[in-house]
C-alpha positions in Angstrom: 0.0 0.0 0.0 1.5 3.4 -1.0 2.4 5.9 1.7 0.3 9.0 1.6 2.9 11.8 1.8 3.0 15.6 1.3 5.7 18.2 1.3 5.5 21.2 3.7 7.4 24.3 2.8 7.7 27.1 5.4 8.1 30.4 3.7 8.6 33.8 5.4 7.5 37.1 3.8 9.6 37.6 0.7 10.0 41.3 1.6 11.7 40.3 4.9 13.6 37.2 3.6 17.4 36.8 3.5 18.3 40.0 5.4 21.8 38.5 5.9 22.3 39.0 2.2 21.8 42.8 2.4 25.4 43.5 1.7 25.2 41.7 -1.6 21.6 42.2 -2.8 19.1 45.0 -2.3 15.6 44.3 -0.9 14.0 43.8 -4.3 16.6 41.3 -5.4 16.5 39.5 -2.1 12.7 39.1 -2.4 13.0 37.9 -6.0 15.7 35.4 -5.0 13.6 34.1 -2.1 10.6 33.7 -4.4 12.7 31.9 -7.1 14.2 29.5 -4.6 10.9 28.7 -3.0 9.5 28.0 -6.5 12.3 25.5 -7.1 11.5 23.7 -3.9 7.8 23.4 -4.8 8.8 22.0 -8.2 11.2 19.6 -6.6 8.3 18.0 -4.7 6.6 16.6 -7.8 4.5 14.4 -7.8 3.7 14.9 -4.1 1.2 17.6 -3.1 2.7 20.7 -1.6 1.6 22.8 1.3 3.1 26.2 2.1 2.9 27.3 5.7 3.1 31.1 6.0 1.7 34.3 7.5 2.1 36.7 4.7 -0.4 37.7 2.0 2.1 37.9 -0.8 3.5 34.5 0.0 -0.1 33.2 0.1 -0.8 34.6 -3.3 2.5 33.2 -4.7 1.8 29.7 -3.2 -1.6 29.6 -4.8 -0.1 30.7 -8.2 2.4 27.7 -8.1 -0.2 25.2 -7.2 0.5 24.8 -3.5 -2.1 24.7 -0.8 -1.7 27.3 1.9 -1.7 26.6 5.6 -2.1 30.0 7.3 -0.3 30.2 10.6 0.3 33.9 11.6 2.7 34.8 14.4 4.0 31.3 15.1 7.7 31.6 14.2 9.4 28.9 12.2 9.3 26.1 14.8 5.6 26.8 15.7 4.5 27.1 12.1 6.2 23.9 11.0 4.9 22.0 14.1 1.3 23.2 13.4 1.7 22.6 9.7 2.8 19.0 10.2 -0.1 18.4 12.7 -2.6 19.9 10.2 -1.3 17.5 7.5 -1.6 14.6 9.9 -5.2 15.5 10.6 -5.8 15.8 6.8 -4.9 12.1 6.5 -1.3 12.2 5.4 0.9 9.5 6.9 4.2 11.2 6.2 5.4 14.8 5.7 8.6 16.1 4.1 9.5 19.5 5.5 11.7 21.3 3.0 12.9 24.8 3.5 12.3 27.3 0.8 15.9 28.5 0.3 17.3 25.5 -1.5 18.2 26.7 -5.0 19.2 23.3 -6.3 16.4 21.3 -4.7 15.5 18.1 -6.5 13.8 14.8 -5.8 12.0 15.5 -2.6 9.4 12.8 -3.2 12.1 10.1 -2.9 12.8 11.1 0.7 9.3 10.3 1.8 9.6 6.5 1.5 11.6 5.7 4.7 9.6 4.4 7.6 11.5 6.4 10.3 12.8 9.9 10.3 15.1 11.2 7.5 17.3 14.3 8.1 19.1 16.2 5.3 21.7 18.5 6.9 23.0 21.7 5.3 26.5 21.3 3.8 28.1 22.4 7.1 26.1 19.8 9.1 24.8 22.5 11.3 21.3 23.2 10.1 18.6 20.9 8.9 17.4 21.6 5.4 14.9 18.7 4.9 13.2 16.4 7.4 10.9 13.6 6.4 8.9 12.0 9.2 5.6 10.3 10.2 3.0 13.1 10.5 2.0 11.9 14.0 5.5 11.4 15.4 5.2 14.1 18.0 8.5 15.5 16.7 9.7 18.7 18.4 11.2 21.0 15.7 14.1 23.1 16.9 15.4 25.1 13.9 18.3 27.6 14.2 22.0 27.2 14.7 22.9 23.6 15.7 19.5 22.2 14.6 20.9 19.1 12.9 22.3 17.8 16.2 19.1 18.6 18.1 17.0 16.9 15.4 19.1 13.8 15.5 18.7 13.8 19.3 14.9 14.2 18.9 14.7 11.2 16.6 16.6 9.1 19.1 14.4 10.3 22.0 11.3 9.3 20.1 12.8 5.9 19.2 12.4 6.2 15.4 14.9 4.7 13.0 17.1 7.5 11.7 18.4 7.9 8.1 20.7 10.8 7.3 21.1 11.8 3.6 24.0 14.0 2.7 22.8 15.2 -0.7 24.7 18.2 -2.2 21.7 19.7 -4.0 19.5 19.6 -0.8 22.4 20.5 1.4 23.0 23.9 -0.3 21.0 26.6 1.2 21.4 30.4 0.9 22.0 32.2 4.1 25.2 34.3 3.5 26.6 36.2 0.5 29.1 33.5 -0.2 26.3 31.0 -0.7 25.3 33.0 -3.8 28.3 31.6 -5.7 27.0 28.5 -7.4 29.0 25.3 -6.9 30.7 23.7 -9.9 28.1 20.9 -10.0 25.2 23.4 -10.3 23.1 23.1 -13.4 24.3 25.3 -16.3 22.2 28.4 -16.3 22.6 28.6 -12.5 26.3 29.0 -12.7 
């Protein structure tokens, strides 16, 4: 029997996204970059359904325009929004949820991550943050994003007793947080380099 899975993408207001890139990009270009990266993440979820958890009207409108369903969670912060988004998908009947952040410019193959019975973590390339998590919707997982989240998420999987799979995938490990992240790696698809 196939696993019912969905992808959840938390997206903050494009106008407030990527402020750490201010030295390299003005506000308009940062917003455009954030929108483009989030669109790539949505496309990488195919053929799974995509839900965008947000609290911004422009993000809501964008999500609808790219075929995603919106989960409106104002004022929750990242951890609260993801926790409530995953819970909402569990109540909607999904067995598994893949949480993928919207700042992955080379995202690809998110649907393949959903098939593991336990918890899958995809760290950033520094093995500090957690770019993608796949888990049972009703796992009771405590999300704790921020610096050092990869370690905390590994500990959370162990505490809950779920089998843990770690995938170190360069395309999913490359997120954009600092100006130096804007330089595409050599393996980036042509047109992105």
